[in-house]
C-alpha positions in Angstrom: -10.4 79.1 -33.6 -12.9 76.3 -33.7 -13.9 74.5 -30.3 -12.0 71.6 -31.0 -8.9 73.6 -30.9 -9.9 75.1 -27.8 -10.6 71.9 -25.9 -7.5 70.7 -27.3 -5.5 73.9 -25.8 -7.5 73.4 -22.9 -6.5 70.0 -22.3 -2.6 70.5 -23.1 -2.6 73.5 -20.0 -4.3 71.0 -18.2 -1.8 68.2 -18.4 1.3 71.2 -18.6 -0.7 72.1 -15.0 -0.5 68.5 -13.8 3.1 67.7 -14.8 3.9 71.2 -12.4 1.9 69.8 -9.8 3.2 66.6 -9.4 6.5 67.9 -9.5 5.7 70.2 -6.5 3.9 67.3 -4.7 7.5 65.3 -5.2 9.3 68.3 -3.6 6.9 68.9 -1.2 7.3 65.0 0.1 11.0 65.5 -0.3 10.8 68.3 2.3 7.8 66.7 4.7 11.0 63.8 4.7 13.7 66.1 5.3 11.7 67.6 8.6 10.5 64.2 10.0 14.5 63.0 10.1 15.3 66.4 11.4 12.3 66.4 14.2 14.2 62.6 15.0 17.3 63.9 15.5 16.2 66.4 17.8 13.9 64.1 19.5 17.1 61.9 20.0 19.0 65.3 21.3 16.3 65.8 23.7 16.6 62.4 25.1 20.5 62.4 25.7 20.2 65.9 27.1 17.4 64.7 29.4 19.5 61.5 30.2 22.4 63.6 31.0 20.0 66.2 33.4 19.1 63.1 35.5 22.9 61.7 35.8 23.9 65.3 36.9 21.0 65.2 39.8 22.0 62.1 40.7 25.3 63.5 41.1 24.1 66.9 43.0 22.3 64.4 45.1 25.3 62.4 46.2 26.7 65.8 46.8 24.6 67.1 49.3 24.3 63.8 50.7 28.2 64.0 51.5 28.0 67.5 52.7 25.2 66.8 55.1 27.1 63.6 56.7 30.3 66.2 56.9 28.0 69.1 58.4 26.7 66.5 61.0 30.2 65.2 62.0 
């Protein structure tokens, strides 16, 4: 096999490898975007749960205050 033919074969292999890597890179980007979106959803959910917990804490404080007032009478 001539050196020119070997070089052409090598270039063709590099082109195929390059295309495969581009596809894999696009897939990784898509996965990263999905993970980022999922992370934002979890963050939003965590913030909502934190607000709910704070509201429940306020309700508990109010009930404790009412109980203390009743016991003081």
